[in-house]
N, C-alpha and C positions, 0 to 999 in steps of 0.2 A: 365680767364672767367669773363664775366660781366653779371649781371642780368638785364633783361629788363622786364618791366611790360606792358603786352598787355591786352586791354579790347576789348571784342568782343560781338556784339549783334547777337544772333542766334535764330532760331525758337525753340520753346519749344517742340521738337519732340523726340521720342525715338531714340537713336543711334547717335545723333548729337555730344555729348561729345566724344563718341567712335571714330567717324570719325576724329575729331580734334586731339585727342591723337594719332591715327594711322598715321596721317600726320607727327607728330613729330617723331614717331618711324621709319617710312619708310625713312625719310631724315636724321636720326641719330642726331636730335637736342635734347638737354637735357631740359626736362620739369621739373623744380624744384618744381612747385606748380600749382595746378588747383583748382579753386573754381567756382562753378556754382550756380546760383539762379534765380528764377523767378523775373521779373521786375514788374513795375506798370501795365504792360499789361501781363495777364496770358499766352498769346500765345508766348511771347518773353522771352528769358533768357539772362542773362549777364554772360559771362565767364571772369574770371580774371586769366591770365596765367603768370607765372614767367618763362621766358626762360633764361637759362644760356648758352650763346654762345660767340664765340671768338670776334665778331666785329659787327659794325653797318650794314655792307653789309649782313651779315647772318640774322639778325633780319628783315631787309627789305625783304629778300627772304621768310622768314616765313610768313610775312604779306601778300605778294603777293600770296603765296600758299593757305593761309587760305581764302582769298577773293574769290578764285576759287571754294570753297566748296558750294554746293547748298543751304544749310540751313544758311549760314553765310551772314548777312546783312551788317555788318560794323566791321572793326577792326582798332583800333588806338593804337599807341605807347604812353603810358603815361609817360611824363617827370617828374622827381622828383620835379622840380620847380613849376609845375602847377597841381599837383595831391596830393591826400591824400591816403596813404596806411596804412591799419591796419590788425592786426592778433589778434586772441584771444587764450589765453592759460588757461587751467585748470591744476592746480598743487596741488597735495595732499602731505602735509607735516606732519611729526611727530610733535605733539604739546602737550607734556606732562609736567605737573608741571609748573615751572617758565618760561619755554621757550615760552609758549602760548602768554603772553603779549608782548614779544619781536617780535614775528611774527606778531601780530596784529598791532604793531607800524609800521613795515615795510609795511604791507598791506595799512595802512592809508597814509603813505608817497607817495606810488605809485598810490594812488587813485584806488586801486583794491577793490574787494569785496569778502567777505567770503560767500560761497554758501552752505557749509555743515560743520557741526561740530559733532565730536564724542569725547568721553573722551580722545582718543589717537591722533586724527588727526584734521587738518583743511584743507578743500578744498577751493582753492582760484581761482577766475576768474580775469584775467587781460587782458586788451586790450591795444594795442599800436604798435609801430613799433618794428622791430627786436631788436634794441639796448636796448629799454626799457624792453622787455621781457627777454633778456639775462641778463641784470643787476639785475632784480628782482630774476631770478632763481639763480644767483650767490650769492645773499645775503641770500636766504633761504636754500641753499644747506647745510650749516653746521648743520642745524637742522635735516636733514634727509628727502630727497625727496623720496616718495613712488611711485608716478606716475606722469607723465607729458603727456599731449596731447595738440597739437596745431592745429588750423584750418589752412587752406590756407589763403593767403592774399586776401583781398578785396580792391578795389581801385576805386576812383571816381575823376573826374576832378574838380579843384577849380573853383569858380565863376559861371558865367552864362552859360558857355559852357557846352554842354552835348553831349554824344555820340549818 
């Protein structure tokens, strides 16, 4: 299975996200991640979808099916070479005694941010691609991870092109 990043411009209407997800469900396509948000125009939303499918022909079929939906204005396949993809992670780690400074050092190396502090824990916000988030999680795991939550991916084309 290969992951493909699709970016779609849709009307900001109730039920649009449901209809897009139902399309994936009816066709048996694997939808690994969905992120939706209002754009610079409050009547328009952008969906970022990560589709895990077998081949390029399947993703082409997904795009064709999505374009047929009434509220969908545009769908593009974002290539890794001409787009920026990011995800955000909040991770709560045990941070008691001497280990607190070690965790803070790792946070600084990864350009992450501490967003909550208690006597026993640190909650850290980190943004990046999947490999950065995985590497960070692996380094703080020995301290004791209490909770992890990640957003879906967001993506945008590089340069002057826009969807």
